[in-house]
C-alpha positions as YAML, in Angstrom:
chain: A
units: angstrom
residues:
- id: 1
  name: UNK
  ca: [14.83, -7.28, 62.60]
- id: 2
  name: UNK
  ca: [13.32, -6.78, 59.10]
- id: 3
  name: UNK
  ca: [14.45, -3.60, 57.38]
- id: 4
  name: UNK
  ca: [11.00, -2.28, 56.55]
- id: 5
  name: UNK
  ca: [12.15, 1.21, 55.45]
- id: 6
  name: UNK
  ca: [14.47, -0.34, 52.85]
- id: 7
  name: UNK
  ca: [11.70, -2.65, 51.62]
- id: 8
  name: UNK
  ca: [9.30, 0.27, 51.42]
- id: 9
  name: UNK
  ca: [11.82, 2.34, 49.48]
- id: 10
  name: UNK
  ca: [12.33, -0.54, 47.06]
- id: 11
  name: UNK
  ca: [8.59, -0.92, 46.51]
- id: 12
  name: UNK
  ca: [8.20, 2.79, 45.93]
- id: 13
  name: UNK
  ca: [11.04, 2.73, 43.39]
- id: 14
  name: UNK
  ca: [9.48, -0.20, 41.53]
- id: 15
  name: UNK
  ca: [6.09, 1.53, 41.44]
- id: 16
  name: UNK
  ca: [7.73, 4.71, 40.13]
- id: 17
  name: UNK
  ca: [9.60, 2.82, 37.39]
- id: 18
  name: UNK
  ca: [6.44, 0.97, 36.36]
- id: 19
  name: UNK
  ca: [4.50, 4.22, 36.15]
- id: 20
  name: UNK
  ca: [7.26, 5.84, 34.10]
- id: 21
  name: UNK
  ca: [7.28, 2.86, 31.75]
- id: 22
  name: UNK
  ca: [3.51, 3.04, 31.35]
- id: 23
  name: UNK
  ca: [3.71, 6.76, 30.57]
- id: 24
  name: UNK
  ca: [6.44, 6.18, 28.00]
- id: 25
  name: UNK
  ca: [4.40, 3.45, 26.36]
- id: 26
  name: UNK
  ca: [1.29, 5.62, 26.34]
- id: 27
  name: UNK
  ca: [3.23, 8.52, 24.80]
- id: 28
  name: UNK
  ca: [4.97, 6.45, 22.12]
- id: 29
  name: UNK
  ca: [3.90, 7.59, 18.66]
- id: 30
  name: UNK
  ca: [1.80, 5.15, 16.65]
- id: 31
  name: UNK
  ca: [2.82, 5.67, 13.03]
- id: 32
  name: UNK
  ca: [0.60, 4.61, 10.15]
- id: 33
  name: UNK
  ca: [1.59, 4.58, 6.48]
- id: 34
  name: UNK
  ca: [-1.25, 4.95, 3.94]
- id: 35
  name: UNK
  ca: [-0.74, 4.18, 0.25]
- id: 36
  name: UNK
  ca: [-3.61, 5.47, -1.88]
- id: 37
  name: UNK
  ca: [-4.52, 4.45, -5.41]
- id: 38
  name: UNK
  ca: [-7.63, 5.49, -7.32]
- id: 39
  name: UNK
  ca: [-9.05, 2.54, -9.28]
- id: 40
  name: UNK
  ca: [-10.46, 1.04, -6.07]
- id: 41
  name: UNK
  ca: [-12.13, 4.23, -4.83]
- id: 42
  name: UNK
  ca: [-15.91, 4.04, -4.36]
- id: 43
  name: UNK
  ca: [-17.69, 4.53, -7.67]
- id: 44
  name: UNK
  ca: [-14.64, 4.36, -9.95]
- id: 45
  name: UNK
  ca: [-15.32, 2.18, -13.00]
- id: 46
  name: UNK
  ca: [-13.62, 3.72, -16.05]
- id: 47
  name: UNK
  ca: [-11.11, 6.23, -17.34]
- id: 48
  name: UNK
  ca: [-13.75, 8.93, -16.93]
- id: 49
  name: UNK
  ca: [-12.80, 9.11, -13.25]
- id: 50
  name: UNK
  ca: [-9.06, 8.40, -13.40]
- id: 51
  name: UNK
  ca: [-7.19, 11.20, -15.15]
- id: 52
  name: UNK
  ca: [-7.30, 14.94, -15.86]
- id: 53
  name: UNK
  ca: [-9.02, 14.42, -19.21]
- id: 54
  name: UNK
  ca: [-11.87, 12.44, -17.66]
- id: 55
  name: UNK
  ca: [-15.06, 14.40, -17.15]
- id: 56
  name: UNK
  ca: [-15.48, 13.05, -13.57]
- id: 57
  name: UNK
  ca: [-11.84, 13.23, -12.46]
- id: 58
  name: UNK
  ca: [-12.19, 16.46, -10.47]
- id: 59
  name: UNK
  ca: [-15.08, 15.04, -8.45]
- id: 60
  name: UNK
  ca: [-13.35, 11.71, -7.86]
- id: 61
  name: UNK
  ca: [-10.19, 13.42, -6.58]
- id: 62
  name: UNK
  ca: [-12.51, 14.69, -3.86]
- id: 63
  name: UNK
  ca: [-13.74, 11.16, -3.10]
- id: 64
  name: UNK
  ca: [-10.20, 9.73, -3.10]
- id: 65
  name: UNK
  ca: [-9.09, 12.41, -0.66]
- id: 66
  name: UNK
  ca: [-12.16, 11.82, 1.53]
- id: 67
  name: UNK
  ca: [-11.46, 8.07, 1.71]
- id: 68
  name: UNK
  ca: [-7.86, 8.63, 2.83]
- id: 69
  name: UNK
  ca: [-9.10, 11.10, 5.45]
- id: 70
  name: UNK
  ca: [-11.68, 8.53, 6.60]
- id: 71
  name: UNK
  ca: [-8.92, 5.93, 7.01]
- id: 72
  name: UNK
  ca: [-6.86, 8.46, 8.98]
- id: 73
  name: UNK
  ca: [-9.79, 9.22, 11.26]
- id: 74
  name: UNK
  ca: [-10.46, 5.55, 11.95]
- id: 75
  name: UNK
  ca: [-6.78, 4.90, 12.61]
- id: 76
  name: UNK
  ca: [-6.63, 7.91, 14.92]
- id: 77
  name: UNK
  ca: [-9.57, 6.58, 16.91]
- id: 78
  name: UNK
  ca: [-7.51, 3.41, 17.44]
- id: 79
  name: UNK
  ca: [-4.50, 5.36, 18.71]
- id: 80
  name: UNK
  ca: [-2.59, 6.43, 15.60]
- id: 81
  name: UNK
  ca: [-0.71, 9.69, 16.07]
- id: 82
  name: UNK
  ca: [1.45, 10.12, 12.95]
- id: 83
  name: UNK
  ca: [0.74, 9.58, 9.26]
- id: 84
  name: UNK
  ca: [2.64, 9.46, 6.00]
- id: 85
  name: UNK
  ca: [0.40, 9.37, 2.92]
- id: 86
  name: UNK
  ca: [1.60, 8.14, -0.47]
- id: 87
  name: UNK
  ca: [-0.29, 9.66, -3.40]
- id: 88
  name: UNK
  ca: [0.18, 6.65, -5.67]
- id: 89
  name: UNK
  ca: [-2.21, 6.96, -8.61]
- id: 90
  name: UNK
  ca: [-1.14, 7.97, -12.10]
- id: 91
  name: UNK
  ca: [1.22, 10.92, -11.87]
- id: 92
  name: UNK
  ca: [1.09, 10.84, -8.07]
- id: 93
  name: UNK
  ca: [-0.71, 14.17, -7.88]
- id: 94
  name: UNK
  ca: [-4.36, 13.26, -7.30]
- id: 95
  name: UNK
  ca: [-4.88, 13.92, -3.58]
- id: 96
  name: UNK
  ca: [-6.04, 17.39, -2.56]
- id: 97
  name: UNK
  ca: [-3.24, 18.13, -0.12]
- id: 98
  name: UNK
  ca: [-4.87, 21.22, 1.39]
- id: 99
  name: UNK
  ca: [-7.56, 18.98, 2.93]
- id: 100
  name: UNK
  ca: [-5.10, 17.17, 5.24]
- id: 101
  name: UNK
  ca: [-4.10, 18.06, 8.81]
- id: 102
  name: UNK
  ca: [-1.05, 20.30, 9.06]
- id: 103
  name: UNK
  ca: [1.18, 17.60, 10.55]
- id: 104
  name: UNK
  ca: [0.58, 15.12, 7.69]
- id: 105
  name: UNK
  ca: [3.44, 14.17, 5.34]
- id: 106
  name: UNK
  ca: [2.34, 13.47, 1.76]
- id: 107
  name: UNK
  ca: [4.58, 11.80, -0.84]
- id: 108
  name: UNK
  ca: [3.79, 13.02, -4.37]
- id: 109
  name: UNK
  ca: [4.84, 12.42, -7.98]
- id: 110
  name: UNK
  ca: [7.14, 9.84, -9.58]
- id: 111
  name: UNK
  ca: [9.67, 8.25, -10.06]
- id: 112
  name: UNK
  ca: [10.40, 6.92, -6.56]
- id: 113
  name: UNK
  ca: [12.77, 4.11, -5.48]
- id: 114
  name: UNK
  ca: [10.00, 2.44, -3.44]
- id: 115
  name: UNK
  ca: [7.23, 3.25, -5.92]
- id: 116
  name: UNK
  ca: [3.85, 3.30, -4.13]
- id: 117
  name: UNK
  ca: [5.55, 2.75, -0.75]
- id: 118
  name: UNK
  ca: [8.03, 5.63, -0.77]
- id: 119
  name: UNK
  ca: [8.58, 6.96, 2.75]
- id: 120
  name: UNK
  ca: [7.97, 3.72, 4.66]
- id: 121
  name: UNK
  ca: [10.57, 2.48, 7.11]
- id: 122
  name: UNK
  ca: [10.85, 0.32, 10.21]
- id: 123
  name: UNK
  ca: [9.44, 3.01, 12.52]
- id: 124
  name: UNK
  ca: [5.87, 2.46, 11.27]
- id: 125
  name: UNK
  ca: [3.38, 0.34, 13.20]
- id: 126
  name: UNK
  ca: [0.99, -0.42, 10.35]
- id: 127
  name: UNK
  ca: [0.30, 0.13, 6.65]
- id: 128
  name: UNK
  ca: [-3.11, 0.69, 5.03]
- id: 129
  name: UNK
  ca: [-3.95, 0.46, 1.32]
- id: 130
  name: UNK
  ca: [-6.80, 2.67, 0.08]
- id: 131
  name: UNK
  ca: [-8.41, 2.51, -3.37]
- id: 132
  name: UNK
  ca: [-6.54, -0.59, -4.58]
- id: 133
  name: UNK
  ca: [-7.44, -2.93, -7.46]
- id: 134
  name: UNK
  ca: [-6.80, -6.57, -8.41]
- id: 135
  name: UNK
  ca: [-3.83, -7.93, -10.38]
- id: 136
  name: UNK
  ca: [-3.40, -7.94, -14.12]
- id: 137
  name: UNK
  ca: [-3.69, -11.76, -14.04]
- id: 138
  name: UNK
  ca: [-7.15, -11.51, -12.46]
- id: 139
  name: UNK
  ca: [-10.11, -12.55, -14.60]
- id: 140
  name: UNK
  ca: [-12.32, -10.37, -12.43]
- id: 141
  name: UNK
  ca: [-11.88, -6.97, -10.87]
- id: 142
  name: UNK
  ca: [-12.56, -3.39, -11.87]
- id: 143
  name: UNK
  ca: [-9.57, -1.90, -13.75]
- id: 144
  name: UNK
  ca: [-7.47, -5.00, -12.95]
- id: 145
  name: UNK
  ca: [-3.77, -4.43, -13.70]
- id: 146
  name: UNK
  ca: [-0.36, -4.50, -12.08]
- id: 147
  name: UNK
  ca: [1.68, -1.28, -12.24]
- id: 148
  name: UNK
  ca: [0.96, -0.61, -15.92]
- id: 149
  name: UNK
  ca: [-2.14, -1.75, -17.78]
- id: 150
  name: UNK
  ca: [-0.57, -0.48, -21.02]
- id: 151
  name: UNK
  ca: [2.71, -2.40, -20.72]
- id: 152
  name: UNK
  ca: [2.53, -5.46, -18.48]
- id: 153
  name: UNK
  ca: [0.60, -8.74, -18.37]
- id: 154
  name: UNK
  ca: [2.19, -10.36, -15.30]
- id: 155
  name: UNK
  ca: [4.49, -9.49, -12.40]
- id: 156
  name: UNK
  ca: [5.63, -12.34, -10.13]
- id: 157
  name: UNK
  ca: [7.79, -12.59, -7.01]
- id: 158
  name: UNK
  ca: [9.44, -15.97, -6.45]
- id: 159
  name: UNK
  ca: [7.01, -17.51, -8.93]
- id: 160
  name: UNK
  ca: [3.80, -16.06, -7.45]
- id: 161
  name: UNK
  ca: [1.80, -13.58, -9.58]
- id: 162
  name: UNK
  ca: [1.35, -10.33, -7.71]
- id: 163
  name: UNK
  ca: [-1.07, -7.47, -7.48]
- id: 164
  name: UNK
  ca: [0.25, -4.05, -6.54]
- id: 165
  name: UNK
  ca: [-0.97, -4.82, -3.03]
- id: 166
  name: UNK
  ca: [1.19, -7.96, -2.94]
- id: 167
  name: UNK
  ca: [4.29, -6.13, -4.17]
- id: 168
  name: UNK
  ca: [3.74, -3.25, -1.76]
- id: 169
  name: UNK
  ca: [3.08, -5.59, 1.16]
- id: 170
  name: UNK
  ca: [6.41, -7.26, 0.39]
- id: 171
  name: UNK
  ca: [8.12, -3.87, 0.58]
- id: 172
  name: UNK
  ca: [6.38, -3.19, 3.91]
- id: 173
  name: UNK
  ca: [7.40, -6.63, 5.23]
- id: 174
  name: UNK
  ca: [11.02, -5.85, 4.32]
- id: 175
  name: UNK
  ca: [10.83, -3.15, 7.01]
- id: 176
  name: UNK
  ca: [8.81, -5.30, 9.41]
- id: 177
  name: UNK
  ca: [5.62, -3.28, 8.92]
- id: 178
  name: UNK
  ca: [2.32, -5.22, 8.72]
- id: 179
  name: UNK
  ca: [-0.35, -4.38, 6.17]
- id: 180
  name: UNK
  ca: [-3.51, -4.28, 8.27]
- id: 181
  name: UNK
  ca: [-6.21, -3.10, 5.86]
- id: 182
  name: UNK
  ca: [-7.14, -2.68, 2.22]
- id: 183
  name: UNK
  ca: [-10.08, -1.01, 0.47]
- id: 184
  name: UNK
  ca: [-11.33, -1.53, -3.06]
- id: 185
  name: UNK
  ca: [-13.61, -3.94, -4.89]
- id: 186
  name: UNK
  ca: [-14.40, -7.48, -3.78]
- id: 187
  name: UNK
  ca: [-11.76, -8.95, -6.12]
- id: 188
  name: UNK
  ca: [-8.77, -7.16, -4.56]
- id: 189
  name: UNK
  ca: [-9.96, -7.64, -0.98]
- id: 190
  name: UNK
  ca: [-10.23, -11.38, -1.65]
- id: 191
  name: UNK
  ca: [-6.83, -11.50, -3.37]
- id: 192
  name: UNK
  ca: [-5.16, -9.55, -0.59]
- id: 193
  name: UNK
  ca: [-6.56, -11.77, 2.14]
- id: 194
  name: UNK
  ca: [-5.38, -14.88, 0.29]
- id: 195
  name: UNK
  ca: [-1.82, -13.54, 0.21]
- id: 196
  name: UNK
  ca: [-1.62, -11.43, 3.37]
- id: 197
  name: UNK
  ca: [-3.88, -13.22, 5.86]
- id: 198
  name: UNK
  ca: [-7.00, -12.07, 7.65]
- id: 199
  name: UNK
  ca: [-6.46, -8.34, 7.26]
- id: 200
  name: UNK
  ca: [-9.35, -5.89, 7.46]
- id: 201
  name: UNK
  ca: [-11.06, -5.26, 4.13]
- id: 202
  name: UNK
  ca: [-13.46, -2.53, 3.04]
- id: 203
  name: UNK
  ca: [-15.38, -3.74, -0.03]
- id: 204
  name: UNK
  ca: [-16.79, -0.50, -1.42]
- id: 205
  name: UNK
  ca: [-17.99, -2.00, -4.73]
- id: 206
  name: UNK
  ca: [-18.52, -5.39, -6.34]
- id: 207
  name: UNK
  ca: [-16.99, -6.04, -9.73]
- id: 208
  name: UNK
  ca: [-19.28, -6.78, -12.67]
- id: 209
  name: UNK
  ca: [-16.59, -6.42, -15.34]
- id: 210
  name: UNK
  ca: [-13.34, -4.56, -16.01]
- id: 211
  name: UNK
  ca: [-15.38, -1.40, -16.64]
- id: 212
  name: UNK
  ca: [-18.41, -1.96, -14.41]
- id: 213
  name: UNK
  ca: [-19.32, -2.38, -10.74]
- id: 214
  name: UNK
  ca: [-22.19, -2.31, -8.30]
- id: 215
  name: UNK
  ca: [-21.00, 0.42, -5.96]
- id: 216
  name: UNK
  ca: [-21.74, 2.00, -2.61]
- id: 217
  name: UNK
  ca: [-22.27, 5.73, -2.42]
- id: 218
  name: UNK
  ca: [-19.19, 7.78, -1.47]
- id: 219
  name: UNK
  ca: [-20.64, 8.56, 1.97]
- id: 220
  name: UNK
  ca: [-21.23, 4.88, 2.72]
- id: 221
  name: UNK
  ca: [-17.80, 3.93, 1.40]
- id: 222
  name: UNK
  ca: [-16.09, 6.48, 3.61]
- id: 223
  name: UNK
  ca: [-17.99, 5.29, 6.68]
- id: 224
  name: UNK
  ca: [-16.98, 1.69, 6.00]
- id: 225
  name: UNK
  ca: [-13.33, 2.63, 5.50]
- id: 226
  name: UNK
  ca: [-13.27, 4.57, 8.77]
- id: 227
  name: UNK
  ca: [-14.76, 1.59, 10.61]
- id: 228
  name: UNK
  ca: [-12.32, -0.93, 9.08]
- id: 229
  name: UNK
  ca: [-9.30, 1.32, 9.62]
- id: 230
  name: UNK
  ca: [-10.13, 1.63, 13.30]
- id: 231
  name: UNK
  ca: [-10.45, -2.14, 13.62]
- id: 232
  name: UNK
  ca: [-7.25, -2.68, 11.63]
- id: 233
  name: UNK
  ca: [-5.05, -0.43, 13.72]
- id: 234
  name: UNK
  ca: [-6.55, -1.90, 16.89]
- id: 235
  name: UNK
  ca: [-5.53, -5.37, 15.60]
- id: 236
  name: UNK
  ca: [-2.11, -4.33, 14.31]
- id: 237
  name: UNK
  ca: [-0.08, -6.47, 16.72]
- id: 238
  name: UNK
  ca: [-1.81, -9.68, 15.58]
- id: 239
  name: UNK
  ca: [-1.41, -9.00, 11.85]
- id: 240
  name: UNK
  ca: [2.00, -9.62, 10.30]
- id: 241
  name: UNK
  ca: [3.26, -10.84, 6.95]
- id: 242
  name: UNK
  ca: [6.36, -12.98, 6.41]
- id: 243
  name: UNK
  ca: [9.09, -11.19, 4.42]
- id: 244
  name: UNK
  ca: [9.68, -12.55, 0.92]
- id: 245
  name: UNK
  ca: [12.43, -15.18, 0.85]
- id: 246
  name: UNK
  ca: [15.74, -13.76, -0.42]
- id: 247
  name: UNK
  ca: [17.22, -13.52, -2.96]
- id: 248
  name: UNK
  ca: [14.02, -12.48, -4.71]
- id: 249
  name: UNK
  ca: [13.25, -13.64, -8.24]
- id: 250
  name: UNK
  ca: [11.21, -11.07, -10.15]
- id: 251
  name: UNK
  ca: [9.52, -11.99, -13.42]
- id: 252
  name: UNK
  ca: [7.90, -9.35, -15.60]
- id: 253
  name: UNK
  ca: [5.84, -10.15, -18.70]
- id: 254
  name: UNK
  ca: [5.29, -7.46, -21.31]
- id: 255
  name: UNK
  ca: [2.62, -7.06, -23.97]
- id: 256
  name: UNK
  ca: [5.28, -6.11, -26.53]
- id: 257
  name: UNK
  ca: [8.50, -7.75, -27.68]
- id: 258
  name: UNK
  ca: [10.92, -4.83, -27.93]
- id: 259
  name: UNK
  ca: [11.28, -3.94, -24.20]
- id: 260
  name: UNK
  ca: [11.93, -7.64, -23.46]
- id: 261
  name: UNK
  ca: [14.68, -7.83, -26.06]
- id: 262
  name: UNK
  ca: [16.35, -4.60, -24.97]
- id: 263
  name: UNK
  ca: [16.21, -5.42, -21.26]
- id: 264
  name: UNK
  ca: [17.78, -8.81, -21.97]
- id: 265
  name: UNK
  ca: [20.93, -6.97, -23.12]
- id: 266
  name: UNK
  ca: [21.57, -6.08, -19.47]
- id: 267
  name: UNK
  ca: [23.94, -8.57, -17.80]
- id: 268
  name: UNK
  ca: [21.67, -9.07, -14.78]
- id: 269
  name: UNK
  ca: [18.49, -9.70, -16.79]
- id: 270
  name: UNK
  ca: [17.51, -13.03, -18.38]
- id: 271
  name: UNK
  ca: [14.90, -13.39, -21.11]
- id: 272
  name: UNK
  ca: [12.94, -16.55, -20.27]
- id: 273
  name: UNK
  ca: [10.38, -16.41, -23.10]
- id: 274
  name: UNK
  ca: [9.24, -14.10, -25.86]
- id: 275
  name: UNK
  ca: [7.44, -11.74, -23.48]
- id: 276
  name: UNK
  ca: [9.10, -12.27, -20.09]
- id: 277
  name: UNK
  ca: [12.30, -11.23, -18.33]
- id: 278
  name: UNK
  ca: [13.74, -12.44, -15.03]
- id: 279
  name: UNK
  ca: [15.71, -10.36, -12.55]
- id: 280
  name: UNK
  ca: [17.09, -11.57, -9.21]
- id: 281
  name: UNK
  ca: [17.32, -8.94, -6.48]
- id: 282
  name: UNK
  ca: [19.02, -9.08, -3.10]
- id: 283
  name: UNK
  ca: [15.91, -7.69, -1.39]
- id: 284
  name: UNK
  ca: [12.64, -5.86, -2.06]
- id: 285
  name: UNK
  ca: [14.36, -2.48, -2.19]
- id: 286
  name: UNK
  ca: [16.48, -3.65, -5.12]
- id: 287
  name: UNK
  ca: [13.45, -5.27, -6.78]
- id: 288
  name: UNK
  ca: [11.41, -2.10, -6.34]
- id: 289
  name: UNK
  ca: [14.11, 0.07, -7.92]
- id: 290
  name: UNK
  ca: [14.33, -2.28, -10.89]
- id: 291
  name: UNK
  ca: [10.54, -2.26, -11.38]
- id: 292
  name: UNK
  ca: [10.47, 1.53, -11.24]
- id: 293
  name: UNK
  ca: [13.25, 1.69, -13.84]
- id: 294
  name: UNK
  ca: [11.53, -0.83, -16.12]
- id: 295
  name: UNK
  ca: [8.19, 0.98, -16.08]
- id: 296
  name: UNK
  ca: [9.43, 4.59, -16.03]
- id: 297
  name: UNK
  ca: [12.62, 4.89, -18.08]
- id: 298
  name: UNK
  ca: [12.48, 6.64, -21.43]
- id: 299
  name: UNK
  ca: [15.61, 7.93, -23.21]
- id: 300
  name: UNK
  ca: [13.70, 11.07, -24.14]
- id: 301
  name: UNK
  ca: [13.00, 12.01, -20.53]
- id: 302
  name: UNK
  ca: [13.77, 15.61, -19.71]
- id: 303
  name: UNK
  ca: [15.02, 17.60, -17.91]
...
């Protein structure tokens, strides 16, 4: 005779386990990391918007904050539950932190071992870049530079010139976190898609020159960012970048001769031409720390 009670008990147990698994999956936090710069914020075109001495800086801190909040809202509509925000422009103190939800973590100020990506780790489901700009090697793009417009003319990983988005995506990929969206002008969205694949892009202005753009209004830019962030987090499982092949060869070209000469005195640094040094790192964490040292160290630093 068939043992129907045993079969029924087994079916009930399987249904219970499946339901428990579904609940656990539904309750799993969806963590999103947002790195925010300022040159790619809607309406930004010159130094007037980018630092405390600029007459429009106070207003554009508001717009930068609003664009990060718009990205958070879009991501939340797609299921995101936790956020870490990296304030990554200038001195790292541009976002108005009192405007964010109480459970938000905000990384501020410099130096940081992971630069614009400090706080990311393998527990995140997606990374979003807000307010980014094109690379210093770009012939187009509003405020185009990589890390330091005053010091550097080229930064390359394994021979490929990089924007800040490319460097930061490589850091994210080290932890297995996909970059799913970027906002800024048309130049950086195009560059990012060439390097990172078909990620979501919010083009909030179109570059005319280094100091000029045809721009959306802040309200329209925020709406677009919210829409693209929602789509990006929804698509997060299909978007993934390949980690940079290790060891990683970093090349940094400087405008001036003296930093190149002095850095070449280090045993792990090779001067490959008058303006360029080469450093080989074990991984992107090591490369990031070296870049932060190169662009931040000053013997007169205090305290």
